C-alpha positions as CSV (number, residue, x, y, z in Angstrom):
1,M,91.2,-42.2,-11.9
2,G,89.7,-39.6,-14.0
3,E,93.1,-39.0,-16.0
4,L,93.2,-42.9,-16.8
5,L,89.1,-43.0,-17.6
6,F,89.9,-39.6,-20.0
7,N,92.8,-41.0,-21.6
8,A,90.2,-44.1,-22.0
9,L,87.6,-43.1,-23.6
10,M,90.3,-41.2,-26.1
11,L,91.7,-44.0,-27.0
12,L,88.0,-45.8,-27.4
13,F,87.1,-42.6,-29.8
14,F,90.0,-42.5,-32.3
15,L,90.0,-46.7,-32.4
16,V,86.8,-45.8,-33.9
17,M,87.6,-42.8,-35.9
18,G,90.7,-45.1,-37.2
19,S,87.6,-48.0,-38.7
20,Y,86.3,-45.2,-40.1
21,T,89.1,-43.9,-42.0
22,M,88.7,-47.8,-43.6
23,D,85.2,-46.0,-45.8
24,I,87.3,-43.2,-47.5
25,R,86.8,-44.1,-50.8
26,I,90.1,-44.0,-53.1
27,E,90.0,-42.2,-56.4
28,G,93.1,-42.1,-58.7
29,E,95.8,-41.3,-57.2
30,H,94.7,-39.8,-54.5
31,A,95.9,-43.1,-51.6
32,G,96.9,-40.3,-49.0
33,A,93.0,-39.3,-48.5
34,R,92.8,-42.6,-46.7
35,Y,96.1,-43.9,-45.4
36,W,97.4,-40.2,-44.2
37,P,94.3,-40.1,-41.2
38,L,94.7,-43.7,-40.7
39,V,98.8,-43.2,-40.1
40,M,97.9,-40.1,-38.3
41,I,95.5,-41.9,-36.0
42,G,97.3,-44.8,-35.4
43,L,100.1,-42.4,-34.1
44,I,97.6,-41.4,-31.3
45,V,96.4,-44.7,-30.6
46,I,99.8,-45.8,-30.0
47,L,100.6,-42.5,-27.8
48,L,97.5,-42.8,-25.8
49,A,98.1,-46.1,-25.3
50,V,101.5,-45.9,-24.0
51,K,100.4,-42.8,-21.2
52,I,97.4,-44.9,-20.4
53,W,100.0,-47.5,-19.5
54,K,102.3,-45.0,-17.3
55,I,99.4,-43.4,-15.5
56,W,98.0,-47.3,-14.9
57,K,101.5,-47.9,-13.1
58,A,101.9,-44.9,-11.1
59,L,98.3,-45.1,-9.4
60,P,98.8,-46.8,-6.1
61,R,96.6,-49.8,-5.8
62,E,94.3,-48.4,-3.8
63,E,93.2,-45.4,-6.3
64,R,92.8,-48.3,-9.2
65,R,89.1,-49.2,-8.2
66,F,86.8,-47.5,-10.4
67,S,84.1,-45.5,-8.2
68,I,81.0,-43.3,-9.2
69,G,82.5,-40.6,-7.2
70,I,85.2,-39.7,-8.9
71,F,82.6,-37.9,-11.2
72,K,81.5,-35.3,-8.1
73,L,77.9,-35.6,-9.3
74,N,76.6,-33.8,-6.7
75,E,78.5,-30.5,-7.3
76,P,76.3,-27.6,-8.8
77,G,79.4,-27.4,-11.4
78,I,79.2,-30.3,-12.9
79,Q,75.1,-30.5,-12.5
80,K,75.0,-27.5,-14.2
81,L,77.8,-29.0,-17.2
82,L,75.5,-31.9,-17.6
83,L,72.6,-30.2,-18.2
84,S,73.7,-27.9,-20.7
85,M,75.1,-31.0,-22.7
86,A,71.8,-32.5,-22.5
87,W,70.1,-28.7,-23.7
88,L,73.2,-29.1,-26.2
89,L,71.6,-32.6,-27.4
90,A,68.1,-31.6,-27.2
91,Y,69.0,-28.7,-29.6
92,I,70.8,-30.7,-32.2
93,I,68.1,-33.3,-32.4
94,A,65.4,-30.6,-32.9
95,L,67.7,-28.6,-35.1
96,P,66.0,-30.4,-38.5
97,Y,62.3,-29.7,-37.2
98,T,62.7,-26.0,-35.5
99,G,65.1,-24.8,-38.2
100,Y,68.0,-22.9,-37.5
101,V,66.4,-19.5,-36.8
102,L,64.3,-20.7,-33.6
103,G,65.6,-23.8,-32.6
104,T,68.7,-21.2,-32.2
105,I,67.1,-18.7,-30.5
106,L,65.3,-21.3,-28.2
107,F,68.5,-22.6,-27.4
108,F,70.7,-19.8,-26.6
109,A,68.3,-18.4,-24.0
110,G,67.9,-21.6,-22.3
111,M,71.9,-21.6,-22.3
112,A,71.6,-18.0,-20.9
113,W,68.9,-18.8,-18.3
114,L,71.0,-21.9,-17.0
115,I,74.4,-19.8,-16.5
116,G,72.3,-17.4,-14.5
117,A,70.7,-14.5,-16.5
118,R,67.2,-13.8,-15.7
119,K,66.7,-10.5,-17.6
120,V,64.0,-11.8,-20.0
121,P,64.3,-8.8,-22.2
122,V,68.4,-9.1,-22.4
123,I,68.1,-12.8,-23.0
124,V,65.4,-12.6,-25.6
125,L,67.1,-10.0,-27.3
126,S,70.7,-11.3,-27.3
127,S,69.4,-14.4,-28.5
128,I,67.6,-12.5,-31.3
129,G,70.3,-10.6,-32.3
130,V,73.2,-13.5,-31.8
131,T,70.9,-15.9,-33.8
132,A,70.3,-13.4,-36.5
133,A,73.6,-12.0,-37.0
134,V,75.1,-15.9,-37.7
135,W,72.5,-16.3,-39.8
136,A,73.6,-13.2,-42.1
137,V,76.7,-14.0,-41.9
138,F,76.1,-17.7,-43.4
139,V,73.7,-16.5,-45.5
140,W,74.0,-13.7,-47.5
141,G,77.8,-13.7,-46.7
142,L,78.7,-17.4,-47.3
143,D,75.4,-18.0,-49.2
144,V,74.7,-21.6,-46.8
145,H,71.3,-22.0,-46.2
146,P,71.2,-23.9,-42.1
147,P,68.0,-26.1,-41.8
148,R,65.0,-24.4,-42.6
149,G,62.7,-27.0,-40.3
150,V,59.4,-28.0,-41.3
151,G,56.3,-26.8,-42.2
152,I,55.5,-22.6,-41.9
153,L,58.9,-22.9,-40.5
154,E,60.5,-23.8,-43.6
155,N,58.4,-21.3,-45.5
156,I,59.7,-18.8,-42.8
157,S,62.8,-19.6,-43.1
158,I,63.1,-19.1,-46.6
159,W,61.3,-15.8,-47.0
160,L,63.8,-14.7,-44.6
161,E,66.5,-15.7,-47.1
162,Y,65.1,-13.4,-49.8
163,L,64.6,-10.6,-47.8
164,I,68.1,-8.9,-49.1
């Protein structure tokens, strides 16, 4: 049942993405910019529909009923996965306000704590080191400016960008 549910969600995702391909503007002779993704998504939708049908036919009648128990929410691994997804969502929401530097340091430290790291100096130094390395590649190497944050965080981010 879990595989059936996953494939149904994938089908729904690709149907929504297919509807968004209609928003792609065609300019000049570049009609493929809209129709090529639509054709690919259409093929994926057909393949997923066939797969869902085969999975449904192969399931015994007693397993065709949906039950919340298939998610195994009481297992510690699943709970950690859900917590990490919630932490990622919080990071995504906070990123425009905290800026890349502070937000990523907090996100990395929180994820390290969640997966079992307990030595605070190691967590702090590794989160600062990884954030600084990735930030340097984007800002100084690729000339891409990640979110700067608001208020004083924006001023600090701008100052950091002009260090070198």
